[in-house]
C-alpha positions as CSV (number, residue, x, y, z in Angstrom):
1,M,29.2,115.7,43.9
2,T,32.9,116.3,44.3
3,K,35.6,114.4,42.4
4,T,38.5,112.8,44.3
5,A,41.7,113.8,42.6
6,T,43.6,110.8,41.4
7,P,47.4,111.2,41.9
8,H,49.3,110.8,38.6
9,T,51.5,107.6,38.5
10,R,54.8,108.1,36.8
11,P,56.8,105.1,35.3
12,Y,59.4,103.6,37.4
13,S,62.9,104.5,36.4
14,P,65.6,102.9,38.3
15,D,68.6,104.7,39.4
16,A,72.1,103.7,38.4
17,A,72.7,101.1,41.2
18,A,69.5,99.3,40.4
19,A,70.1,99.2,36.7
20,E,73.5,97.7,37.3
21,Q,72.0,94.9,39.3
22,V,69.5,94.1,36.6
23,K,72.3,93.8,34.2
24,Q,74.0,91.2,36.4
25,W,70.7,88.9,36.9
26,H,70.9,85.5,35.0
27,T,67.9,83.4,33.8
28,P,67.6,80.5,36.1
29,D,68.1,76.9,34.8
30,L,64.8,75.3,34.0
31,T,66.1,71.9,32.6
32,A,66.0,70.2,35.8
33,D,62.4,71.2,36.3
34,A,61.6,69.9,32.8
35,H,63.3,66.7,33.6
36,R,61.3,66.4,36.7
37,Q,58.1,67.1,34.8
38,E,58.9,64.3,32.3
39,T,59.4,61.8,35.1
40,R,56.0,62.7,36.8
41,T,52.9,60.4,36.1
42,N,49.3,60.9,36.4
43,A,46.6,58.7,38.1
44,L,46.8,56.2,35.2
45,N,50.5,55.8,35.6
46,M,51.2,57.5,32.4
47,H,54.0,60.1,32.0
48,L,52.6,63.6,31.6
49,P,54.2,64.3,28.2
50,E,52.7,61.2,26.7
51,A,49.3,62.1,28.2
52,R,49.5,65.6,26.7
53,Q,50.3,64.2,23.3
54,L,47.3,61.8,23.4
55,H,45.0,64.7,24.3
56,T,46.6,66.8,21.6
57,A,44.3,66.8,18.4
58,P,46.4,66.1,15.3
59,A,46.7,68.7,12.8
60,D,44.2,68.5,10.0
61,E,45.9,67.1,7.0
62,E,45.4,69.0,3.9
63,L,42.9,67.4,1.4
64,S,44.0,67.0,-2.1
65,V,41.1,66.6,-4.6
66,Q,42.1,64.7,-7.6
67,P,40.0,65.1,-10.9
68,L,37.8,62.2,-12.0
69,T,39.1,60.1,-15.0
70,V,37.2,58.2,-17.6
71,D,37.9,54.9,-15.9
72,D,36.8,56.5,-12.6
73,I,33.4,57.5,-14.1
74,E,33.0,54.1,-15.9
75,Q,33.7,52.3,-12.5
76,M,31.2,54.4,-10.8
77,R,28.7,53.8,-13.5
78,Q,29.3,50.0,-13.5
79,A,29.2,50.0,-9.6
80,A,25.9,51.8,-9.8
81,Y,24.6,49.4,-12.5
82,D,25.7,46.4,-10.5
83,E,24.2,47.6,-7.3
84,G,20.8,48.5,-9.0
85,M,20.9,45.1,-10.8
86,A,21.6,43.3,-7.6
87,Q,18.9,45.3,-5.8
88,G,16.4,44.7,-8.7
89,K,17.3,41.0,-8.8
90,E,16.8,40.7,-5.2
91,E,13.5,42.5,-5.2
92,G,12.3,40.5,-8.3
93,F,13.4,37.2,-7.0
94,A,11.4,38.0,-3.7
95,K,8.3,39.0,-5.7
96,G,8.6,36.2,-8.1
97,Y,9.3,33.7,-5.4
98,S,6.1,34.9,-3.6
99,E,4.0,34.9,-6.6
100,G,5.3,31.7,-7.9
101,R,4.9,30.2,-4.5
102,E,1.3,31.3,-4.3
103,Q,0.5,30.1,-7.9
104,G,2.4,26.9,-7.4
105,Q,0.3,26.3,-4.1
106,Q,-2.8,26.8,-6.1
107,D,-1.9,24.7,-9.1
108,G,-0.6,22.1,-6.8
109,F,-3.9,22.1,-4.7
110,K,-6.0,21.8,-7.8
111,Q,-3.8,19.1,-9.2
112,G,-3.6,17.2,-5.9
113,Q,-7.4,17.5,-5.5
114,A,-8.2,16.2,-8.9
115,E,-5.8,13.3,-8.5
116,G,-7.0,12.6,-5.0
117,K,-10.6,12.5,-6.2
118,K,-9.6,10.2,-9.1
119,Q,-7.7,7.9,-6.8
120,G,-10.5,8.1,-4.3
121,L,-13.0,7.0,-6.8
122,A,-10.8,4.2,-8.0
123,D,-10.3,2.9,-4.5
124,A,-14.0,3.3,-3.7
125,S,-15.0,1.5,-6.9
126,T,-12.7,-1.5,-5.8
127,E,-14.1,-1.5,-2.3
128,L,-17.7,-1.3,-3.7
129,D,-17.0,-4.2,-6.1
130,A,-15.6,-6.3,-3.2
131,L,-18.6,-5.4,-1.1
132,R,-21.0,-6.2,-3.9
133,A,-19.4,-9.7,-4.3
134,E,-19.6,-10.4,-0.6
135,L,-23.3,-9.1,-0.7
136,S,-24.1,-11.5,-3.5
137,V,-22.5,-14.4,-1.7
138,L,-24.7,-13.5,1.4
139,L,-27.8,-13.2,-0.6
140,D,-27.1,-16.7,-2.2
141,Q,-26.6,-18.2,1.3
142,L,-29.8,-16.7,2.4
143,Q,-31.6,-17.8,-0.7
144,Q,-30.5,-21.4,-0.3
145,P,-32.3,-22.0,3.2
146,L,-35.3,-20.2,1.8
147,A,-35.3,-22.5,-1.2
148,T,-35.0,-25.5,1.1
149,L,-37.7,-24.2,3.4
150,D,-40.1,-23.6,0.6
151,S,-39.6,-27.2,-0.6
152,Y,-40.0,-28.5,2.9
153,V,-43.1,-26.3,3.4
154,E,-44.5,-27.5,0.1
155,Q,-44.1,-31.1,1.0
156,E,-45.7,-30.6,4.4
157,L,-48.6,-28.8,2.7
158,V,-49.0,-31.7,0.3
159,Q,-49.0,-34.2,3.2
160,L,-51.5,-31.9,5.1
161,A,-53.7,-31.8,2.1
162,L,-53.5,-35.7,1.8
163,L,-54.4,-36.2,5.3
164,M,-57.3,-33.8,5.1
165,A,-58.6,-35.5,2.0
166,K,-58.2,-38.9,3.5
167,A,-60.1,-37.7,6.5
168,V,-62.8,-36.2,4.2
169,I,-63.1,-39.2,2.1
170,N,-63.1,-41.8,4.9
171,T,-65.9,-39.8,6.5
172,E,-67.7,-39.8,3.0
173,V,-67.2,-43.5,2.3
174,K,-68.5,-44.5,5.6
175,T,-71.8,-42.5,5.2
176,N,-72.4,-42.6,1.4
177,P,-72.5,-46.1,-0.1
178,K,-72.6,-44.7,-3.7
179,V,-68.7,-44.1,-3.2
180,I,-68.0,-47.9,-3.5
181,L,-70.4,-48.4,-6.3
182,Q,-68.7,-45.6,-8.4
183,A,-65.2,-47.1,-7.7
184,L,-66.4,-50.5,-8.8
185,Q,-67.9,-49.1,-12.0
186,E,-64.8,-47.2,-12.8
187,A,-62.6,-50.2,-12.3
188,V,-64.8,-52.5,-14.4
189,S,-65.1,-49.9,-17.2
190,A,-61.4,-49.9,-17.3
191,L,-60.9,-53.5,-18.2
192,P,-60.7,-54.7,-21.6
193,L,-64.0,-55.8,-23.3
194,Q,-65.5,-59.2,-22.8
195,S,-63.4,-60.0,-19.6
196,D,-64.9,-63.0,-17.8
197,N,-64.2,-64.2,-14.3
198,V,-63.6,-60.8,-12.9
199,L,-62.2,-61.0,-9.2
200,I,-63.0,-58.0,-7.2
201,K,-61.2,-57.4,-3.8
202,L,-63.2,-55.2,-1.4
203,N,-63.2,-54.2,2.3
204,P,-65.6,-56.6,4.1
205,A,-67.9,-53.5,4.8
206,D,-68.1,-52.5,1.1
207,I,-69.0,-56.3,0.2
208,T,-72.1,-55.7,2.3
209,S,-73.1,-52.4,0.3
210,I,-72.4,-54.2,-3.0
211,K,-74.8,-57.1,-2.3
212,R,-77.3,-54.6,-1.1
213,H,-77.5,-53.4,-4.9
214,Y,-76.6,-56.8,-6.8
215,T,-78.1,-60.1,-6.1
216,D,-76.0,-63.3,-6.5
217,T,-77.8,-64.0,-9.7
218,E,-76.8,-60.6,-11.1
219,L,-73.2,-60.9,-9.9
220,S,-72.9,-64.4,-11.5
221,K,-74.4,-63.2,-14.7
222,R,-71.7,-60.3,-14.8
223,G,-69.1,-62.7,-14.0
224,W,-68.1,-60.9,-10.8
225,Q,-66.6,-62.7,-7.9
226,L,-66.4,-60.7,-4.5
227,R,-63.6,-61.4,-2.3
228,P,-63.1,-59.7,1.1
229,E,-59.7,-57.9,1.5
230,P,-59.5,-56.6,5.2
231,L,-56.2,-54.7,4.2
232,L,-58.1,-52.5,1.7
233,Q,-59.6,-49.4,3.2
234,Q,-63.2,-48.9,2.8
235,G,-64.3,-47.1,-0.5
236,G,-61.7,-48.7,-2.7
237,C,-61.4,-52.0,-4.8
238,L,-58.9,-54.0,-6.7
239,V,-60.2,-55.6,-10.0
240,E,-58.3,-58.5,-11.4
241,T,-58.7,-60.8,-14.5
242,S,-56.6,-63.4,-16.1
243,S,-55.0,-60.8,-18.3
244,S,-55.2,-57.4,-16.4
245,S,-55.7,-55.7,-13.1
246,V,-57.1,-52.3,-12.0
247,D,-56.2,-50.6,-8.7
248,R,-58.9,-48.4,-7.5
249,S,-57.9,-48.4,-4.0
250,L,-58.6,-45.3,-1.9
251,E,-54.9,-44.4,-1.4
252,Q,-54.3,-44.7,-5.2
253,R,-57.3,-42.5,-6.2
254,I,-56.4,-39.8,-3.5
255,Q,-52.7,-39.8,-4.8
256,S,-53.7,-39.7,-8.4
257,S,-56.0,-36.6,-7.6
258,L,-53.2,-34.8,-5.8
259,E,-50.6,-35.6,-8.5
260,H,-53.0,-34.1,-11.2
261,F,-53.5,-31.1,-8.9
262,L,-49.9,-30.5,-8.5
263,L,-49.0,-30.8,-12.1
264,L,-51.8,-28.4,-13.0
265,A,-50.5,-25.9,-10.4
266,D,-46.8,-26.3,-11.8
267,A,-48.0,-25.8,-15.4
268,T,-49.9,-22.7,-14.3
269,E,-46.7,-21.2,-12.5
270,Q,-44.4,-22.0,-15.4
271,A,-46.8,-20.3,-17.8
272,A,-47.1,-17.2,-15.7
273,G,-43.3,-17.0,-15.3
274,A,-42.8,-17.3,-19.1
275,T,-45.3,-14.7,-20.0
276,A,-44.3,-12.4,-17.1
277,T,-48.0,-12.3,-16.2
278,P,-48.5,-10.7,-12.7
279,V,-49.8,-13.0,-10.1
280,A,-53.0,-11.2,-9.8
281,D,-53.7,-11.6,-13.5
282,V,-53.1,-15.4,-13.6
283,P,-56.4,-17.2,-13.8
284,E,-57.0,-19.4,-11.0
285,S,-57.3,-23.1,-11.8
286,P,-60.5,-24.6,-11.1
287,A,-60.9,-26.3,-7.7
288,Q,-60.2,-30.0,-7.7
289,D,-62.6,-32.1,-5.7
290,T,-60.8,-34.8,-4.1
291,S,-63.7,-36.9,-3.2
292,P,-64.0,-40.3,-5.2
293,E,-67.2,-39.1,-6.8
294,L,-65.1,-36.5,-8.9
295,D,-62.0,-38.5,-9.8
296,D,-60.1,-37.9,-13.0
297,A,-61.7,-41.1,-14.7
298,P,-64.9,-40.5,-16.5
299,A,-67.6,-41.2,-14.0
300,S,-70.6,-43.2,-15.2
301,P,-73.7,-43.7,-13.2
302,P,-73.5,-46.9,-11.1
303,P,-75.4,-49.8,-12.5
304,E,-78.9,-49.8,-11.4
305,A,-79.6,-52.5,-8.9
306,P,-82.1,-55.1,-10.1
307,P,-85.4,-55.2,-8.4
308,H,-85.8,-57.5,-5.7
309,D,-88.5,-60.1,-5.6
């Protein structure tokens, strides 16, 4: 490989004529160009020198560090204390408010529940008292018709028993002549002793039965005077003297028997209520026979009929 020889360049050295011309050259005036540059604007209509100043970074100022004094340290400490105090107060207030609110809600709920329960019981007690009073009034109103109904039913039962007794007795007195004989004996026995001129009022059918057992001589000997009374039911009689009278009519005998029965039933019921004896333990009263043969007056055997010739 061959090397190309590089010609050696020698510095330019002007001749005397050229050197003279260089000495006579003057620096051109650039002020006009600078003035022209100051009047030029950019796209934002700002002069170029002002735009260059805006983009030129200001020189960094020298920082001067002053030593801390006691007041500065105290202020810094107080500021840190105040900041910590404020932060702790804020956090403590938030925590305390949350815990206090929760505790307050629990306490308020318990207290409200207790007061509400107490108030509810008081209101319920008042309402129960009012309902109890209304129920008592309703029960009283229900019992009054029942009591009236009981009295009505009792009266109806008495009337029914009376009708049944009359029906049975009427049948008995028509088929058994001993009924009128017993009634006559009881009426005469109730008269005062040594009563003369006895007037005996009878149903016409009973007069026939009496005369079958007593002759006219026997009747005259006893001082009995028979008088027919169509209004009297068969089986009864009215006995009169100058000083007294005895009613042994059928109606009176039936009424007397029923009154005796009702009085006995009332006495038994009152005794059972006073001793608080159960109804099943109350002894039953003996059955009362409403027939004239078993009346409340002591029954004596009818007088024997005198023998007929």
